[in-house]
C-alpha angles and dihedrals in degrees: 000000000000121000106264124208109218114242118248136186108268116242120266120242089254092053089048090052092048096049093048093044088058095044091049093047089051093046097047102032107025130229094317089063093062098034110137096008099102098039093064095050120033089185086079091070091055091048090053090048090059091044091052089050091047093050102037103037100062091049097047105030111131119239109255088229096053125096113252112247136169093281094054090064098042093081093051089052090052089049090051092050091050093048093047088052091050091048096046096041114012094164095058104030098076095081093051094046090047092051090049092052088048093049092047091050093047096045105030110024108034112165113226090208089051109037090173113084091221089056093050089050090050090050091050090048090055090049094049092044088058093054092043093054088048091055098035106034117188114266109280095016118131120238 
């Protein structure tokens, strides 16, 4: 039986904006730029976890035809560690998860059209906003 990823509710446009606002503030202004934001709202931790999955999974997903190896399980372990951290300390995990997303973006998915990590994050934000609006259309909008 293949490994199944549990389905989850896609982020709303507001959640996408909130998560990327935090990431971009951290990337462009450092830890001082985000101080106090996560402590007041643990929901940000869970938003960042979903963004981490959305950013990391497509880049690192193993081909269904490939044989499992040690590297194919490493990402799952990282995800478990992030989820445990978020579960055990949702008010303090946001900064570490955000830094992990930024490092992954800078080191694994640099965009040749956007050499600056902040530009790459902005591009990702735009893509995810389009998807979020498709899943969560504005009230009264036609699909």
